[in-house]
Wavefront OBJ file of the C-alpha trace (Angstrom):
o trace
v -18.789 -10.942 15.903
v -16.747 -7.923 14.868
v -13.297 -8.767 13.500
v -10.134 -7.247 14.925
v -9.581 -5.368 11.672
v -13.044 -3.769 11.944
v -12.359 -2.758 15.537
v -9.026 -1.198 14.548
v -10.660 0.674 11.693
v -13.317 2.219 13.894
v -11.041 3.179 16.791
v -7.991 4.299 14.808
v -9.730 7.331 13.322
v -10.463 8.740 16.770
v -6.933 8.190 18.059
v -5.289 9.933 15.075
v -6.861 13.362 15.596
v -3.708 14.946 17.094
v -1.557 14.091 14.060
v -1.048 16.027 10.836
v -3.199 14.838 7.917
v -0.184 13.193 6.221
v 0.758 11.378 9.423
v -2.863 10.286 9.905
v -2.874 8.796 6.409
v 0.457 7.047 7.006
v -0.758 5.568 10.294
v -4.032 4.400 8.737
v -2.426 2.953 5.579
v -1.540 -0.511 7.001
v -5.104 -1.004 8.234
v -6.740 0.272 5.039
v -4.394 -1.449 2.598
v -3.581 -4.624 4.488
v -0.210 -6.051 5.471
v 0.985 -7.244 2.050
v 0.373 -3.895 0.362
v 1.532 -1.770 3.297
v 4.894 -3.498 3.538
v 5.513 -2.733 -0.161
v 4.331 0.882 -0.196
v 4.460 4.147 1.737
v 2.291 7.249 1.765
v 4.739 10.063 1.081
v 2.639 13.042 0.012
v -0.714 14.727 0.449
v -1.702 17.423 -2.025
v -5.185 18.748 -1.379
v -7.350 15.633 -1.418
v -4.882 13.436 -3.322
v -2.461 11.124 -1.540
v 0.796 10.029 -3.158
v 1.889 6.463 -2.454
v 5.347 5.243 -3.352
v 5.470 1.570 -4.329
v 8.752 -0.306 -3.901
v 8.064 -2.759 -6.723
v 6.533 -1.417 -9.948
v 4.973 -4.844 -10.574
v 2.403 -3.963 -7.876
v 1.281 -0.752 -9.586
v -1.469 -2.269 -11.814
v -3.097 -4.093 -8.898
v -2.956 -1.062 -6.620
v -4.346 1.227 -9.287
v -7.215 -1.179 -9.947
v -8.090 -1.076 -6.229
v -7.878 2.721 -5.938
v -11.609 3.382 -5.301
v -11.740 0.915 -2.392
v -8.434 2.136 -0.948
v -9.515 5.796 -1.174
v -12.770 5.067 0.642
v -11.183 2.907 3.354
v -8.237 5.238 3.918
v -10.435 8.336 4.144
v -12.825 6.644 6.569
v -10.072 5.298 8.830
v -7.840 8.391 8.822
v -10.579 11.003 8.869
v -8.745 12.844 6.072
v -10.865 13.812 3.034
v -9.508 12.022 -0.055
v -10.597 11.926 -3.674
v -7.698 9.961 -5.155
v -4.508 8.044 -4.497
v -1.686 8.392 -6.990
v 0.619 5.374 -7.033
v 4.157 5.678 -8.393
v 7.315 3.568 -8.405
v 10.070 4.158 -5.882
v 12.851 6.575 -6.778
v 16.238 4.909 -6.117
v 18.497 6.898 -3.783
v 15.827 9.385 -2.679
v 15.532 10.237 1.002
v 12.138 10.306 2.760
v 12.296 14.134 2.778
v 12.858 14.153 -0.999
v 9.863 11.884 -1.526
v 7.530 14.022 0.567
v 8.337 17.032 -1.622
v 8.020 15.124 -4.895
v 4.844 15.422 -6.922
v 3.702 11.980 -8.083
l 1 2 3 4 5 6 7 8 9 10 11 12 13 14 15 16 17 18 19 20 21 22 23 24 25 26 27 28 29 30 31 32 33 34 35 36 37 38 39 40 41 42 43 44 45 46 47 48 49 50 51 52 53 54 55 56 57 58 59 60 61 62 63 64 65 66 67 68 69 70 71 72 73 74 75 76 77 78 79 80 81 82 83 84 85 86 87 88 89 90 91 92 93 94 95 96 97 98 99 100 101 102 103 104 105
């Protein structure tokens, strides 16, 4: 039997087509990364085929970086956005969401 997560992964890609690539990645992130990671991180930038993910707690950076290949593959498949890498970086205190989208990780 197909799990709910698998169903969401397969149907989410189709429903995201009307969004910008960055918004598609952001919408797909909770499904690709899982709840624990998604509640501690946010996709804030897309530069070519590299996504920038801000992590609220720097202690999570080593684990996220070690899972980069799996996260790249899952996120690209779910969002339909071509990705080659995800760059993880620690949160910048006091920055607004608009500041973070412009920032180069």
